[in-house]
FIFI-32317 format. One record per residue (C-alpha): x negated, y, z. Coordinates in steps of 0.001 Angstrom, whole numbers, plus 500000, padded with zeros to 6 digits. Each point is the difference from the previous one (the first is absolute). Layout:
XYZ/...
END
This chain:
500000500000500000/497023502283500531/499021500172496327/503199501607498627/500023502475502893/496417501032499235/500785500344496277/502688502526500899/498248501715502903/496497500507498576/500841502256497030/502692501769502060/497524500872502770/497357501213497540/502659502097498276/500876501705503293/496303500647500602/499805501675496582/502796502351501006/498223500989503203/496439500585498770/499009503600499120/497148499430497505/500693498785496408/496892497804499938/501063498236503178/503480499387498632/498549498564496787/497674497744502019/502940498805502100/502049499183496883/497174497927498516/499323498307503335/503688499196500443/500189498419496547/496996497781500644/501037499063503543/503353498974498506/498137497804497501/498028498517502891/503237499073501765/501220498322496803/496781498001499657/500283498965503653/503616498949499413/498839497386497504/497893498389502717/502990499672502335/503191499943497905/503327500225501802/503075498439498414/503169501931500899/502620498199502058/503663499728499030/501304503231501561/496860502140500112/500375503425498404/496317500231499104/497495497341499036/497392499132497392/501245497356497578/498056498951496849/501800502412497640/499603503006502260/496439498996500842/498972500029496345/501629503375499276/498694501697503139/496490498774499175/499884501426496481/501543503251501265/497371500194502736/497146499449497549/501398502615497610/500572502561502769/496454499552501342/498577500561496504/502324502982499460/498828501652503214/496404499968498711/501030501293496584/501907502872501605/496848501176501783/498533500913496618/503293500920498358/501302502585502476/500395503462498552/502080503096500659/503570499031500835/503135501944500736/501069497880502956/498043499767503248/497259497406500182/501218499210503507/503465499121498670/498671498205496926/497657497639501844/502588499325502692/502541499143497279/497518497617498388/499667498075503260/503761500214500585/500482498426496564/497597497202500939/501916499468503248/503301499731498123/498581497622497383/498501497766502692/503393499960501717/501607498903496716/497573497101499789/500501498781503570/503778500586500129/501922496756500374/503410501684500257/501810501455496972/501124503051501976/496522500792501292/498609499454496506/502430502602498658/498937502500502682/496322499456499158/500506500584496269/501985503182500660/497184501171502283/497499499390497194/502081502254497730/499989502827502550/496269499630500667/499101499855496299/501951503047498830/497572502672501328/497070498119498461/501363500584496486/500209503770500652/496221500195500498/499221502570497270/503188502017500351/501873501732497201/503368499467498365/499117496713498291/498609498471503219/503102501133501882/502227498431497353/498034496732500129/500132499890503812/503721500771500007/500700497315497381/497966497490502009/501954500799503154/503427500136498362/499794496910497780/498358497824502633/502513501120502629/502885499119497691/498383496626499325/499466499399503706/503650500895500640/501111497352497497/497675497519501675/501626500792503358/503356499039498518/498318496769498899/498890499365503581/503584500566501175/501280497522497416/497442497442501135/501161500530503572/503594499360498873/498802496855498219/498747498694503340/503215500686501946/501518496594499339/496746498173500673/500235500300503785/498689502263502754/496524498477499766/499338501634496614/498226503356500130/498459502239497348/496533498621500616/498479498266496983/499420496684501774/503585499880501264/501509500814496611/497815497436498235/500744497333502607/503767500495499620/499927500827496283/502532497357498975/502512501405502508/499930503563498597/502905501278497945/498760499869496358/502195502861498712/498793502494502602/496419498741499633/500061500509496218/501267503546500499/497372500676502654/497180498713497822/501027502113496998/500211503132502149/496603499326501572/498500499183496607/501173503304498537/499212501965503157/496559498637500747/499372499671496248/500255503790499796/497097500287502413/498166497152498276/500120501879496700/502258497617498097/501844501538497037/502397501679499558/499544501765503378/496252500495499577/499905503622498815/498604501345503281/496823497986499485/498414501758496972/500780503441501457/498564499071503400/496837498594498432/499640503001497731/500028502490502894/498585498098502974/496231499927500615/498313496911498579/499446498216503356/503687500417500856/500943498663496570/497897496942500833/501960499525503242/503349500495498269/499164497440497326/498151497428502057/501605500320503437/503475501570499867/501173498016496967/498799496719501484/501684500744503328/503298500444498133/499272496786498098/499628498219503335/503451501274501029/501483498456496846/498173496756500738/501653499898503447/503435500195498357/498921497355497470/498902497654502815/503490500143501486/501603499321496607/497731497007499467/501024498584503367/503669500515499096/499554498091496711/500366503224498000/496457499945498616/501098499817496366/502373502937500453/497333502180501630/497297498833497604/502111500807496965/500485503608501085/496305500341500823/499088498814496502/502453502449498382/498744503022501941/496387498880499623/500183499675496218/501892503289499725/497281501729502036/497307498536497760/501949501162496933/500315503561501327/496312500072500910/499007498789496522/501979502847498427/498467502766502117/496420498690500155/499575500293496239/499122503580499109/499796501195503627/497904503196500291/499487500264503765/497592497485501525/501627499670503428/503488499743498507/498603497262497752/498884498141503119/503430500576501538/501724498229497121/497397497255500271/501144499585503615/503619499705498824/498812497259497648/498192498094502744/502975500224502357/502100498545497186/497486497174499645/500326499208503715/503805500024499801/499970497595497033/497543497675501740/502065499791503184/503162499569497937/498491497020498194/499157498393503335/498326496626500314/496533499961498474/500183503779499378/499967500810503727/496269499486500403/499065502163496964/502350502679501381/498047500170503250/496721499953498070/501297502919497921/500781501988503150/496458499492501252/498171501075496858/502376502725498866/499391501940503229/496237499910499483/499934500967496345/502757502610500082/498373501628503031/496673500110498151/501647501566496933/501489502799502086/496660500598501716/498376500306496575/502821502348498993/499121502172502988/496356500164498910/500975500846496419/502422502664501200/497224501651501988/497504499622497160/502108501324497124/502469502165501905/502902498239498283/501941496754499907/501039500478496382/498654497061498013/499061502220497043/497769502111502276/497983497060501342/497472498733497493/496569498391500165/500137498969503653/497637497084499392/497418502340498486/500331502919502374/500700498074503238/498681496448499442/501148498543503327/503467501537499690/500316498798496417/498969496484500998/502508499957502875/502709501312497663/499421497180497521/499686497321502691/503214501120501725/501801500228496634/499022496483498971/500912498672503441/503383501760500183/501005498882496501/499353496340500809/496872499222497990/497840497054501119/498210499387502259/501971502369502242/502702498678502313/503058501409498238/499170497848496975/500484496850502093/503201501237501650/501605501067496715/499024496779498247/501371498087502973/503333501820499702/500147499243496273/499357496289500636/502656500037502727/502549501492497599/499150497347497412/500143497117502468/503437501093501244/501424500495496512/500401503812500212/498940500494496383/501700503382499470/498462501253503229/496591498746498865/500303501708496602/501137503341501437/497387499842502786/497159499373497511/501249502712497626/500167502687502680/496588498983501353/498488500478496534/501647503398499463/498828501332503362/496508498643499348/499800501797496644/501379503215501486/497521499971502894/496985499144497879/500712502531497235/500380502724502617/497023499191502221/497277498889497562/499697503494498418/499623501393503527/496933497818500458/498485500009496487/501549503040498281/498189503075498711/499925503494501411/503101501659501433/500717503647500724/499627499781503794/496754498041499749/497762503073500001/501499501013503338/499961496448501408/498702499530503530/496337499049500277/500015498573503560/496591501533500697/498304500651503323/502300499890502994/502861498682497877/498359496632499497/501182498672503358/503594500771499030/499591498097496759/498562497000501835/502777500086502585/502612499966497213/498280497340497876/499013497553502756/503581498868500834/500724499382496307/496858497850499781/501092498171503151/503495499162498725/498877498966496515/497181497904501420/502254498332502559/502619499238497358/497383498593497641/498504497739502671/503437498639500962/500754499392496311/496917497938499190/499856498279503400/502997499547502264/499030498970503554/502137497338501635/501413502394502618/501194502391497265/501638497153498090/501628498781503207/501361503482500765/501463500331496501/501428496485500179/501714500641503335/501469503274498724/501292498231496869/501454497170502100/502110502553501888/501868500677496724/501105496410499551/498690496653498717/497073500400497635/497029498208498501/496873501863501011/497814498740497225/502132499285496965/500125503394498333/497022501740501521/497585497104499526/500789500016496282/499396503735499847/496668499724501822/498900497179497739/500856502119496941/497908502882501305/497162497994501407/500728501070503608/499356497997503118/
END
């Protein structure tokens, strides 16, 4: 019981310290320290895991453990990147850093919540904590993006609350012993009213899907990414979206236990493919680099929805996709932050010749691009191939065809946009590009080091998967229903030469 309490208390305490300290440097040091102490707690939790009991409101189960771990790694890397990234901002640094740690507190609470009501509260708290972070630079466009983030996510959360109410009504006839804790609902799944449970799942899918970035309620995501600072964009894409995905997985677990897995899976596949289709339309010809990455996030959330919807052998590749997508998407946003500082613009047409002018940045840009688009030997190649094999083995041929088509379109759109940024000729802003000389070198290193860390970690886990990582992914996949750990993913690894 100590681990989930520490995961909530540690970032909350460091956030309060940030509010009380007078000096900006001290507050920044406290934010970084809090992020890394939080990661230390997560690492310690793997040494002494605690399985939640039937009626516990908080606990660390395999699904939540996986998500909280990748969020912790990403937040620790983001804290280092922000040390070099920080620049003049309209909002107070005291408020901004405290909100960052408040967001981490809320996301950790999402991951350890074992009650649908508490889970809803935690996700709403993450919306409130994240809104000021988007308004970092100020101005009308940032205000609009922050307002859209708050409004759309609040509407989605409200729909999800109705879904929780419907799930509660579904449990009325099952006896007084049934509560809204995940273990209780799963244990008594066959006794739940299927009509109310279907309604509850659809409301939670739409509501939490809004926060996850699933189309058609995804429009807050490109605006938020376009205006938020790059490290916050990394947290939105890699942490907030995955926390909402976890909320949908909780609802899916209950449906599986109630023998409604095909119903829930069908809707997940529909929304997932639609999200991939929307992303493929807007990625092609996109002119703003961070908005391009936002639509790439919509695509990857669609991939996760399709994988969970397929179930069975696709569950393991889905968890593998979560793991690697966080690393590579975080690295891409860190590189975007460096390029924004270097060229003074996020417009793709204004960023040219990065590999020539900034060799390390150009290399990181290409590595993160190839990793995020699923090229071998990076991890997303194995997860996407595994999902394709799962679709084929289960006879979902139309799903397979649409999935492969949208993957190809997004790949072409990403590559045609990013390769000229790395290899292209001179651009107008290049003469005024930042040189990172003298005292600025430490800032460049602070911004580049976390990107190197995430890409390197993702690459290592792609070419060699330790047994404890495989076990963690397998346990998380098992929580989604019966599956074959090796069938799809072993084929994918054999095709790519992985081990």
